[in-house]
N, CA, C, O and the ligand as a Tripos MOL2 file, in Angstrom:
@<TRIPOS>MOLECULE
protein
  265   263    67     0     0
PROTEIN
NO_CHARGES

@<TRIPOS>ATOM
      1 N         137.2650  134.5410  110.6790 N.3       1 MET1
      2 CA        137.5010  133.1290  111.0180 C.3       1 MET1
      3 C         136.1940  132.3470  110.9390 C.2       1 MET1
      4 O         135.1260  132.8810  111.2360 O.2       1 MET1
      5 N         136.2820  131.1050  110.5430 N.am      2 ALA2
      6 CA        135.0930  130.2740  110.4380 C.3       2 ALA2
      7 C         135.4170  128.8530  110.8790 C.2       2 ALA2
      8 O         136.5710  128.4250  110.8650 O.2       2 ALA2
      9 N         134.3970  128.1520  111.2590 N.am      3 ASP3
     10 CA        134.5670  126.7670  111.6910 C.3       3 ASP3
     11 C         134.4020  125.8220  110.5100 C.2       3 ASP3
     12 O         133.5030  125.9790  109.6830 O.2       3 ASP3
     13 N         135.2850  124.8470  110.4540 N.am      4 TYR4
     14 CA        135.1920  123.8290  109.4170 C.3       4 TYR4
     15 C         135.2790  122.4610  110.0570 C.2       4 TYR4
     16 O         135.8610  122.2840  111.1270 O.2       4 TYR4
     17 N         134.6860  121.5000  109.3740 N.am      5 GLN5
     18 CA        134.7490  120.1460  109.8820 C.3       5 GLN5
     19 C         135.0130  119.1860  108.7470 C.2       5 GLN5
     20 O         134.4670  119.3200  107.6520 O.2       5 GLN5
     21 N         135.8710  118.2030  109.0340 N.am      6 CYS6
     22 CA        136.1620  117.1710  108.0470 C.3       6 CYS6
     23 C         135.0770  116.1090  108.1260 C.2       6 CYS6
     24 O         134.7980  115.5700  109.1970 O.2       6 CYS6
     25 N         134.4630  115.8120  106.9730 N.am      7 MET7
     26 CA        133.3810  114.8350  106.9610 C.3       7 MET7
     27 C         133.9170  113.4120  107.0290 C.2       7 MET7
     28 O         133.1690  112.4620  107.2590 O.2       7 MET7
     29 N         135.2220  113.2810  106.8250 N.am      8 LYS8
     30 CA        135.8420  111.9470  106.8360 C.3       8 LYS8
     31 C         136.1830  111.5270  108.2710 C.2       8 LYS8
     32 O         135.8200  110.4350  108.7060 O.2       8 LYS8
     33 N         136.8820  112.4010  109.0000 N.am      9 CYS9
     34 CA        137.3320  112.0200  110.3430 C.3       9 CYS9
     35 C         136.6410  112.8460  111.4330 C.2       9 CYS9
     36 O         136.8970  112.6530  112.6220 O.2       9 CYS9
     37 N         135.7620  113.7720  111.0170 N.am     10 ASN10
     38 CA        135.0230  114.6310  111.9550 C.3      10 ASN10
     39 C         135.8940  115.6000  112.7360 C.2      10 ASN10
     40 O         135.4420  116.1750  113.7270 O.2      10 ASN10
     41 N         137.1300  115.7900  112.3060 N.am     11 TYR11
     42 CA        138.0190  116.7470  112.9580 C.3      11 TYR11
     43 C         137.4870  118.1560  112.7180 C.2      11 TYR11
     44 O         137.2080  118.5290  111.5790 O.2      11 TYR11
     45 N         137.3460  118.9420  113.7870 N.am     12 ARG12
     46 CA        136.8030  120.2860  113.6880 C.3      12 ARG12
     47 C         137.8770  121.3070  114.0040 C.2      12 ARG12
     48 O         138.6470  121.1380  114.9490 O.2      12 ARG12
     49 N         137.9270  122.3630  113.2160 N.am     13 PHE13
     50 CA        138.9680  123.3640  113.4110 C.3      13 PHE13
     51 C         138.4790  124.7150  112.9030 C.2      13 PHE13
     52 O         137.4760  124.8110  112.1970 O.2      13 PHE13
     53 N         139.2160  125.7540  113.2840 N.am     14 THR14
     54 CA        138.8690  127.1080  112.8670 C.3      14 THR14
     55 C         139.9570  127.6500  111.9610 C.2      14 THR14
     56 O         141.1430  127.5820  112.2850 O.2      14 THR14
     57 N         139.5440  128.1890  110.8250 N.am     15 LYS15
     58 CA        140.5080  128.7290  109.8660 C.3      15 LYS15
     59 C         139.9220  129.9330  109.1550 C.2      15 LYS15
     60 O         138.7060  130.1080  109.0790 O.2      15 LYS15
     61 N         140.8260  130.7640  108.6320 N.am     16 GLU16
     62 CA        140.3890  131.9460  107.8920 C.3      16 GLU16
     63 C         139.6520  131.5460  106.6200 C.2      16 GLU16
     64 O         138.5890  132.0800  106.3040 O.2      16 GLU16
     65 N         140.2310  130.6100  105.9080 N.am     17 ARG17
     66 CA        139.6490  130.1490  104.6510 C.3      17 ARG17
     67 C         139.5150  128.6360  104.6490 C.2      17 ARG17
     68 O         140.2200  127.9290  105.3690 O.2      17 ARG17
     69 N         138.6040  128.1610  103.8320 N.am     18 LYS18
     70 CA        138.3880  126.7190  103.7340 C.3      18 LYS18
     71 C         139.6100  126.0600  103.1020 C.2      18 LYS18
     72 O         139.9760  126.3780  101.9710 O.2      18 LYS18
     73 N         140.2380  125.1470  103.8300 N.am     19 PRO19
     74 CA        141.4170  124.4770  103.2630 C.3      19 PRO19
     75 C         141.0190  123.3720  102.2930 C.2      19 PRO19
     76 O         139.9230  122.8180  102.3740 O.2      19 PRO19
     77 N         141.9200  123.0660  101.3840 N.am     20 LEU20
     78 CA        141.6280  122.0230  100.4080 C.3      20 LEU20
     79 C         141.6430  120.6520  101.0490 C.2      20 LEU20
     80 O         140.8340  119.7820  100.7240 O.2      20 LEU20
     81 N         142.5950  120.4730  101.9800 N.am     21 ALA21
     82 CA        142.7140  119.1670  102.6240 C.3      21 ALA21
     83 C         142.5070  119.2970  104.1260 C.2      21 ALA21
     84 O         142.7740  120.3470  104.7110 O.2      21 ALA21
     85 N         142.0390  118.2420  104.7340 N.am     22 CYS22
     86 CA        141.8520  118.2060  106.1790 C.3      22 CYS22
     87 C         143.2270  118.2160  106.8540 C.2      22 CYS22
     88 O         144.0940  117.4200  106.4960 O.2      22 CYS22
     89 N         143.4310  119.1090  107.8240 N.am     23 PRO23
     90 CA        144.7400  119.1670  108.4910 C.3      23 PRO23
     91 C         145.0100  117.9610  109.3730 C.2      23 PRO23
     92 O         146.1470  117.7460  109.7930 O.2      23 PRO23
     93 N         144.0020  117.1850  109.6550 N.am     24 PHE24
     94 CA        144.1770  116.0260  110.5310 C.3      24 PHE24
     95 C         144.4460  114.7500  109.7440 C.2      24 PHE24
     96 O         145.4580  114.0820  109.9610 O.2      24 PHE24
     97 N         143.5330  114.4110  108.8230 N.am     25 CYS25
     98 CA        143.7020  113.1520  108.0990 C.3      25 CYS25
     99 C         144.2830  113.3600  106.7020 C.2      25 CYS25
    100 O         144.6870  112.4000  106.0470 O.2      25 CYS25
    101 N         144.3270  114.6250  106.2420 N.am     26 GLY26
    102 CA        144.9720  114.9130  104.9670 C.3      26 GLY26
    103 C         144.1220  114.6400  103.7410 C.2      26 GLY26
    104 O         144.5870  114.8230  102.6160 O.2      26 GLY26
    105 N         142.8900  114.2060  103.9340 N.am     27 LYS27
    106 CA        141.9990  113.9460  102.7960 C.3      27 LYS27
    107 C         141.5830  115.2720  102.1590 C.2      27 LYS27
    108 O         141.4100  116.2760  102.8500 O.2      27 LYS27
    109 N         141.4250  115.2630  100.8470 N.am     28 THR28
    110 CA        140.9830  116.4700  100.1600 C.3      28 THR28
    111 C         139.5030  116.3660   99.8080 C.2      28 THR28
    112 O         138.9860  115.2830   99.5340 O.2      28 THR28
    113 N         138.8370  117.5140   99.8220 N.am     29 GLY29
    114 CA        137.4260  117.5650   99.4280 C.3      29 GLY29
    115 C         136.4800  117.0580  100.4960 C.2      29 GLY29
    116 O         135.3080  116.8110  100.2110 O.2      29 GLY29
    117 N         136.9640  116.8960  101.7250 N.am     30 THR30
    118 CA        136.1000  116.3890  102.7930 C.3      30 THR30
    119 C         135.7700  117.4710  103.8090 C.2      30 THR30
    120 O         134.9950  117.2380  104.7370 O.2      30 THR30
    121 N         136.3550  118.6530  103.6390 N.am     31 VAL31
    122 CA        136.1740  119.7200  104.6220 C.3      31 VAL31
    123 C         134.9450  120.5560  104.2670 C.2      31 VAL31
    124 O         134.8100  121.0360  103.1410 O.2      31 VAL31
    125 N         134.0620  120.7190  105.2320 N.am     32 ASP32
    126 CA        132.8410  121.4800  105.0250 C.3      32 ASP32
    127 C         132.7090  122.5890  106.0640 C.2      32 ASP32
    128 O         133.1450  122.4430  107.2060 O.2      32 ASP32
    129 N         132.1150  123.6700  105.6610 N.am     33 PHE33
    130 CA        131.8780  124.7980  106.5520 C.3      33 PHE33
    131 C         130.8330  124.4220  107.6140 C.2      33 PHE33
    132 O         129.8140  123.8020  107.3110 O.2      33 PHE33
    133 N         131.1080  124.8080  108.8400 N.am     34 VAL34
    134 CA        130.1560  124.5680  109.9280 C.3      34 VAL34
    135 C         129.6630  125.9200  110.4280 C.2      34 VAL34
    136 O         130.4630  126.7100  110.9310 O.2      34 VAL34
    137 N         128.3740  126.2080  110.3030 N.am     35 PRO35
    138 CA        127.8750  127.4980  110.8010 C.3      35 PRO35
    139 C         128.0130  127.5600  112.3130 C.2      35 PRO35
    140 O         127.7300  126.5790  113.0010 O.2      35 PRO35
    141 N         128.4480  128.7030  112.8390 N.am     36 ASP36
    142 CA        128.6260  128.7840  114.2910 C.3      36 ASP36
    143 C         127.2930  129.0220  114.9950 C.2      36 ASP36
    144 O         126.2720  129.2870  114.3600 O.2      36 ASP36
    145 N         127.3290  128.9200  116.3050 N.am     37 ALA37
    146 CA        126.0930  128.9690  117.1050 C.3      37 ALA37
    147 C         125.2780  130.2320  116.8310 C.2      37 ALA37
    148 O         124.0490  130.1800  116.7890 O.2      37 ALA37
    149 N         125.9530  131.3550  116.6460 N.am     38 ASN38
    150 CA        125.2310  132.6090  116.4070 C.3      38 ASN38
    151 C         124.4400  132.5570  115.1070 C.2      38 ASN38
    152 O         123.3180  133.0570  115.0370 O.2      38 ASN38
    153 N         125.0270  131.9530  114.0770 N.am     39 ASP39
    154 CA        124.3250  131.8150  112.8020 C.3      39 ASP39
    155 C         123.0810  130.9570  112.9800 C.2      39 ASP39
    156 O         122.0110  131.2760  112.4620 O.2      39 ASP39
    157 N         123.2370  129.8670  113.7170 N.am     40 ILE40
    158 CA        122.1070  128.9600  113.9340 C.3      40 ILE40
    159 C         121.0170  129.6800  114.7200 C.2      40 ILE40
    160 O         119.8360  129.5610  114.3930 O.2      40 ILE40
    161 N         121.4040  130.4300  115.7590 N.am     41 LEU41
    162 CA        120.4250  131.1620  116.5620 C.3      41 LEU41
    163 C         119.6870  132.1750  115.6970 C.2      41 LEU41
    164 O         118.4750  132.3460  115.8340 O.2      41 LEU41
    165 N         120.4080  132.8430  114.8120 N.am     42 ALA42
    166 CA        119.7720  133.8260  113.9320 C.3      42 ALA42
    167 C         118.7480  133.1480  113.0380 C.2      42 ALA42
    168 O         117.6610  133.6770  112.8070 O.2      42 ALA42
    169 N         119.1080  131.9650  112.5350 N.am     43 ASP43
    170 CA        118.1860  131.2140  111.6860 C.3      43 ASP43
    171 C         116.9260  130.8370  112.4520 C.2      43 ASP43
    172 O         115.8140  130.9620  111.9390 O.2      43 ASP43
    173 N         117.1090  130.3760  113.6750 N.am     44 VAL44
    174 CA        115.9640  129.9830  114.4980 C.3      44 VAL44
    175 C         115.0710  131.1960  114.7410 C.2      44 VAL44
    176 O         113.8460  131.0900  114.6780 O.2      44 VAL44
    177 N         115.6840  132.3530  115.0190 N.am     45 GLY45
    178 CA        114.9140  133.5760  115.2270 C.3      45 GLY45
    179 C         114.0890  133.9150  114.0020 C.2      45 GLY45
    180 O         112.9240  134.2980  114.1160 O.2      45 GLY45
    181 N         114.6890  133.7760  112.8350 N.am     46 GLU46
    182 CA        113.9770  134.0580  111.5870 C.3      46 GLU46
    183 C         112.7900  133.1190  111.4260 C.2      46 GLU46
    184 O         111.7040  133.5370  111.0250 O.2      46 GLU46
    185 N         113.0070  131.8540  111.7390 N.am     47 GLN47
    186 CA        111.9460  130.8690  111.5890 C.3      47 GLN47
    187 C         110.7900  131.1840  112.5280 C.2      47 GLN47
    188 O         109.6250  131.0940  112.1410 O.2      47 GLN47
    189 N         111.1160  131.5530  113.7680 N.am     48 GLU48
    190 CA        110.0700  131.8830  114.7290 C.3      48 GLU48
    191 C         109.2500  133.0680  114.2350 C.2      48 GLU48
    192 O         108.0280  133.1010  114.3760 O.2      48 GLU48
    193 N         109.9460  134.0330  113.6580 N.am     49 LYS49
    194 CA        109.2700  135.2100  113.1200 C.3      49 LYS49
    195 C         108.2960  134.8060  112.0200 C.2      49 LYS49
    196 O         107.1640  135.2870  111.9580 O.2      49 LYS49
    197 N         108.7630  133.9120  111.1550 N.am     50 ARG50
    198 CA        107.9330  133.4570  110.0540 C.3      50 ARG50
    199 C         106.7040  132.6980  110.5870 C.2      50 ARG50
    200 O         105.5950  132.8530  110.0770 O.2      50 ARG50
    201 N         106.9280  131.8770  111.6220 N.am     51 MET51
    202 CA        105.8140  131.1330  112.2110 C.3      51 MET51
    203 C         104.7860  132.0960  112.7920 C.2      51 MET51
    204 O         103.5820  131.8710  112.6690 O.2      51 MET51
    205 N         105.2560  133.1620  113.4230 N.am     52 GLN52
    206 CA        104.3420  134.1590  113.9870 C.3      52 GLN52
    207 C         103.5450  134.8320  112.8660 C.2      52 GLN52
    208 O         102.3440  135.0680  113.0030 O.2      52 GLN52
    209 N         104.2120  135.1310  111.7750 N.am     53 ASP53
    210 CA        103.5270  135.7330  110.6220 C.3      53 ASP53
    211 C         102.4030  134.8280  110.1460 C.2      53 ASP53
    212 O         101.2900  135.2800  109.8730 O.2      53 ASP53
    213 N         102.7190  133.5290  110.0510 N.am     54 ILE54
    214 CA        101.7210  132.5720  109.5760 C.3      54 ILE54
    215 C         100.5460  132.5150  110.5510 C.2      54 ILE54
    216 O          99.3870  132.4920  110.1400 O.2      54 ILE54
    217 N         100.8610  132.4930  111.8470 N.am     55 GLU55
    218 CA         99.8000  132.4430  112.8610 C.3      55 GLU55
    219 C          98.8910  133.6730  112.7360 C.2      55 GLU55
    220 O          97.6660  133.5740  112.8140 O.2      55 GLU55
    221 N          99.5220  134.8220  112.5410 N.am     56 GLU56
    222 CA         98.7330  136.0450  112.4350 C.3      56 GLU56
    223 C          97.8470  136.0380  111.2020 C.2      56 GLU56
    224 O          96.7080  136.5050  111.2300 O.2      56 GLU56
    225 N          98.3910  135.4990  110.1190 N.am     57 ARG57
    226 CA         97.6140  135.4250  108.8870 C.3      57 ARG57
    227 C          96.4170  134.4870  109.0730 C.2      57 ARG57
    228 O          95.3170  134.7530  108.5880 O.2      57 ARG57
    229 N          96.6600  133.3800  109.7920 N.am     58 LYS58
    230 CA         95.5820  132.4240  110.0690 C.3      58 LYS58
    231 C          94.4720  133.1200  110.8470 C.2      58 LYS58
    232 O          93.2910  132.9660  110.5370 O.2      58 LYS58
    233 N          94.8660  133.8860  111.8600 N.am     59 LYS59
    234 CA         93.8800  134.5940  112.6820 C.3      59 LYS59
    235 C          93.0760  135.5570  111.8150 C.2      59 LYS59
    236 O          91.8580  135.6740  111.9530 O.2      59 LYS59
    237 N          93.7800  136.2420  110.9210 N.am     60 GLU60
    238 CA         93.1010  137.1720  110.0230 C.3      60 GLU60
    239 C          92.0550  136.4480  109.1930 C.2      60 GLU60
    240 O          90.9350  136.9360  109.0370 O.2      60 GLU60
    241 N          92.4130  135.2940  108.6630 N.am     61 TRP61
    242 CA         91.4750  134.5080  107.8560 C.3      61 TRP61
    243 C          90.2740  134.0780  108.6730 C.2      61 TRP61
    244 O          89.1350  134.1260  108.2100 O.2      61 TRP61
    245 N          90.5560  133.6470  109.9260 N.am     62 ASP62
    246 CA         89.4530  133.2320  110.8080 C.3      62 ASP62
    247 C          88.5130  134.3890  111.0480 C.2      62 ASP62
    248 O          87.2950  134.2100  111.0320 O.2      62 ASP62
    249 N          89.0470  135.5600  111.2660 N.am     63 ASN63
    250 CA         88.2040  136.7270  111.5230 C.3      63 ASN63
    251 C          87.3370  137.0710  110.3170 C.2      63 ASN63
    252 O          86.1910  137.4960  110.4650 O.2      63 ASN63
    253 N          87.8940  136.8840  109.1230 N.am     64 ARG64
    254 CA         87.1430  137.2180  107.9180 C.3      64 ARG64
    255 C          85.9790  136.2540  107.7200 C.2      64 ARG64
    256 O          84.9380  136.6290  107.1810 O.2      64 ARG64
    257 N          86.1630  135.0030  108.1610 N.am     65 ARG65
    258 CA         85.1320  133.9840  107.9740 C.3      65 ARG65
    259 C          83.9210  134.2380  108.8830 C.2      65 ARG65
    260 O          82.8010  133.8330  108.5720 O.2      65 ARG65
    261 N          84.1650  134.9050  109.9930 N.am     66 LYS66
    262 CA         83.0740  135.1140  110.9610 C.3      66 LYS66
    263 C          82.0540  136.1350  110.4570 C.2      66 LYS66
    264 O          81.0770  136.4250  111.1480 O.2      66 LYS66
    265 ZN        139.9210  114.6290  108.2530 Zn       67 ZN67
@<TRIPOS>BOND
     1     1     2 1
     2     2     3 1
     3     3     4 2
     4     3     5 am
     5     5     6 1
     6     6     7 1
     7     7     8 2
     8     7     9 am
     9     9    10 1
    10    10    11 1
    11    11    12 2
    12    11    13 am
    13    13    14 1
    14    14    15 1
    15    15    16 2
    16    15    17 am
    17    17    18 1
    18    18    19 1
    19    19    20 2
    20    19    21 am
    21    21    22 1
    22    22    23 1
    23    23    24 2
    24    23    25 am
    25    25    26 1
    26    26    27 1
    27    27    28 2
    28    27    29 am
    29    29    30 1
    30    30    31 1
    31    31    32 2
    32    31    33 am
    33    33    34 1
    34    34    35 1
    35    35    36 2
    36    35    37 am
    37    37    38 1
    38    38    39 1
    39    39    40 2
    40    39    41 am
    41    41    42 1
    42    42    43 1
    43    43    44 2
    44    43    45 am
    45    45    46 1
    46    46    47 1
    47    47    48 2
    48    47    49 am
    49    49    50 1
    50    50    51 1
    51    51    52 2
    52    51    53 am
    53    53    54 1
    54    54    55 1
    55    55    56 2
    56    55    57 am
    57    57    58 1
    58    58    59 1
    59    59    60 2
    60    59    61 am
    61    61    62 1
    62    62    63 1
    63    63    64 2
    64    63    65 am
    65    65    66 1
    66    66    67 1
    67    67    68 2
    68    67    69 am
    69    69    70 1
    70    70    71 1
    71    71    72 2
    72    71    73 am
    73    73    74 1
    74    74    75 1
    75    75    76 2
    76    75    77 am
    77    77    78 1
    78    78    79 1
    79    79    80 2
    80    79    81 am
    81    81    82 1
    82    82    83 1
    83    83    84 2
    84    83    85 am
    85    85    86 1
    86    86    87 1
    87    87    88 2
    88    87    89 am
    89    89    90 1
    90    90    91 1
    91    91    92 2
    92    91    93 am
    93    93    94 1
    94    94    95 1
    95    95    96 2
    96    95    97 am
    97    97    98 1
    98    98    99 1
    99    99   100 2
   100    99   101 am
   101   101   102 1
   102   102   103 1
   103   103   104 2
   104   103   105 am
   105   105   106 1
   106   106   107 1
   107   107   108 2
   108   107   109 am
   109   109   110 1
   110   110   111 1
   111   111   112 2
   112   111   113 am
   113   113   114 1
   114   114   115 1
   115   115   116 2
   116   115   117 am
   117   117   118 1
   118   118   119 1
   119   119   120 2
   120   119   121 am
   121   121   122 1
   122   122   123 1
   123   123   124 2
   124   123   125 am
   125   125   126 1
   126   126   127 1
   127   127   128 2
   128   127   129 am
   129   129   130 1
   130   130   131 1
   131   131   132 2
   132   131   133 am
   133   133   134 1
   134   134   135 1
   135   135   136 2
   136   135   137 am
   137   137   138 1
   138   138   139 1
   139   139   140 2
   140   139   141 am
   141   141   142 1
   142   142   143 1
   143   143   144 2
   144   143   145 am
   145   145   146 1
   146   146   147 1
   147   147   148 2
   148   147   149 am
   149   149   150 1
   150   150   151 1
   151   151   152 2
   152   151   153 am
   153   153   154 1
   154   154   155 1
   155   155   156 2
   156   155   157 am
   157   157   158 1
   158   158   159 1
   159   159   160 2
   160   159   161 am
   161   161   162 1
   162   162   163 1
   163   163   164 2
   164   163   165 am
   165   165   166 1
   166   166   167 1
   167   167   168 2
   168   167   169 am
   169   169   170 1
   170   170   171 1
   171   171   172 2
   172   171   173 am
   173   173   174 1
   174   174   175 1
   175   175   176 2
   176   175   177 am
   177   177   178 1
   178   178   179 1
   179   179   180 2
   180   179   181 am
   181   181   182 1
   182   182   183 1
   183   183   184 2
   184   183   185 am
   185   185   186 1
   186   186   187 1
   187   187   188 2
   188   187   189 am
   189   189   190 1
   190   190   191 1
   191   191   192 2
   192   191   193 am
   193   193   194 1
   194   194   195 1
   195   195   196 2
   196   195   197 am
   197   197   198 1
   198   198   199 1
   199   199   200 2
   200   199   201 am
   201   201   202 1
   202   202   203 1
   203   203   204 2
   204   203   205 am
   205   205   206 1
   206   206   207 1
   207   207   208 2
   208   207   209 am
   209   209   210 1
   210   210   211 1
   211   211   212 2
   212   211   213 am
   213   213   214 1
   214   214   215 1
   215   215   216 2
   216   215   217 am
   217   217   218 1
   218   218   219 1
   219   219   220 2
   220   219   221 am
   221   221   222 1
   222   222   223 1
   223   223   224 2
   224   223   225 am
   225   225   226 1
   226   226   227 1
   227   227   228 2
   228   227   229 am
   229   229   230 1
   230   230   231 1
   231   231   232 2
   232   231   233 am
   233   233   234 1
   234   234   235 1
   235   235   236 2
   236   235   237 am
   237   237   238 1
   238   238   239 1
   239   239   240 2
   240   239   241 am
   241   241   242 1
   242   242   243 1
   243   243   244 2
   244   243   245 am
   245   245   246 1
   246   246   247 1
   247   247   248 2
   248   247   249 am
   249   249   250 1
   250   250   251 1
   251   251   252 2
   252   251   253 am
   253   253   254 1
   254   254   255 1
   255   255   256 2
   256   255   257 am
   257   257   258 1
   258   258   259 1
   259   259   260 2
   260   259   261 am
   261   261   262 1
   262   262   263 1
   263   263   264 2
@<TRIPOS>SUBSTRUCTURE
     1 MET1         2 RESIDUE 1 A MET
     2 ALA2         6 RESIDUE 1 A ALA
     3 ASP3        10 RESIDUE 1 A ASP
     4 TYR4        14 RESIDUE 1 A TYR
     5 GLN5        18 RESIDUE 1 A GLN
     6 CYS6        22 RESIDUE 1 A CYS
     7 MET7        26 RESIDUE 1 A MET
     8 LYS8        30 RESIDUE 1 A LYS
     9 CYS9        34 RESIDUE 1 A CYS
    10 ASN10       38 RESIDUE 1 A ASN
    11 TYR11       42 RESIDUE 1 A TYR
    12 ARG12       46 RESIDUE 1 A ARG
    13 PHE13       50 RESIDUE 1 A PHE
    14 THR14       54 RESIDUE 1 A THR
    15 LYS15       58 RESIDUE 1 A LYS
    16 GLU16       62 RESIDUE 1 A GLU
    17 ARG17       66 RESIDUE 1 A ARG
    18 LYS18       70 RESIDUE 1 A LYS
    19 PRO19       74 RESIDUE 1 A PRO
    20 LEU20       78 RESIDUE 1 A LEU
    21 ALA21       82 RESIDUE 1 A ALA
    22 CYS22       86 RESIDUE 1 A CYS
    23 PRO23       90 RESIDUE 1 A PRO
    24 PHE24       94 RESIDUE 1 A PHE
    25 CYS25       98 RESIDUE 1 A CYS
    26 GLY26      102 RESIDUE 1 A GLY
    27 LYS27      106 RESIDUE 1 A LYS
    28 THR28      110 RESIDUE 1 A THR
    29 GLY29      114 RESIDUE 1 A GLY
    30 THR30      118 RESIDUE 1 A THR
    31 VAL31      122 RESIDUE 1 A VAL
    32 ASP32      126 RESIDUE 1 A ASP
    33 PHE33      130 RESIDUE 1 A PHE
    34 VAL34      134 RESIDUE 1 A VAL
    35 PRO35      138 RESIDUE 1 A PRO
    36 ASP36      142 RESIDUE 1 A ASP
    37 ALA37      146 RESIDUE 1 A ALA
    38 ASN38      150 RESIDUE 1 A ASN
    39 ASP39      154 RESIDUE 1 A ASP
    40 ILE40      158 RESIDUE 1 A ILE
    41 LEU41      162 RESIDUE 1 A LEU
    42 ALA42      166 RESIDUE 1 A ALA
    43 ASP43      170 RESIDUE 1 A ASP
    44 VAL44      174 RESIDUE 1 A VAL
    45 GLY45      178 RESIDUE 1 A GLY
    46 GLU46      182 RESIDUE 1 A GLU
    47 GLN47      186 RESIDUE 1 A GLN
    48 GLU48      190 RESIDUE 1 A GLU
    49 LYS49      194 RESIDUE 1 A LYS
    50 ARG50      198 RESIDUE 1 A ARG
    51 MET51      202 RESIDUE 1 A MET
    52 GLN52      206 RESIDUE 1 A GLN
    53 ASP53      210 RESIDUE 1 A ASP
    54 ILE54      214 RESIDUE 1 A ILE
    55 GLU55      218 RESIDUE 1 A GLU
    56 GLU56      222 RESIDUE 1 A GLU
    57 ARG57      226 RESIDUE 1 A ARG
    58 LYS58      230 RESIDUE 1 A LYS
    59 LYS59      234 RESIDUE 1 A LYS
    60 GLU60      238 RESIDUE 1 A GLU
    61 TRP61      242 RESIDUE 1 A TRP
    62 ASP62      246 RESIDUE 1 A ASP
    63 ASN63      250 RESIDUE 1 A ASN
    64 ARG64      254 RESIDUE 1 A ARG
    65 ARG65      258 RESIDUE 1 A ARG
    66 LYS66      262 RESIDUE 1 A LYS
    67 ZN67       265 GROUP 0 **** ****
């Protein structure tokens, strides 16, 4: 199951597959996938990891300059 949202009327719903038309307003081509909270949290975790990598690399460079 995944979350989808209609970009036309902002109606949000959960469905197995992305529907062609919005079940609320009936418009086609306006429904977009909405990543759920867990996906967003995973992304944030990845970003933090990358930031830490960059910080560590910076420290390494500073040490080499000394
Ligand atoms: Zn709609």
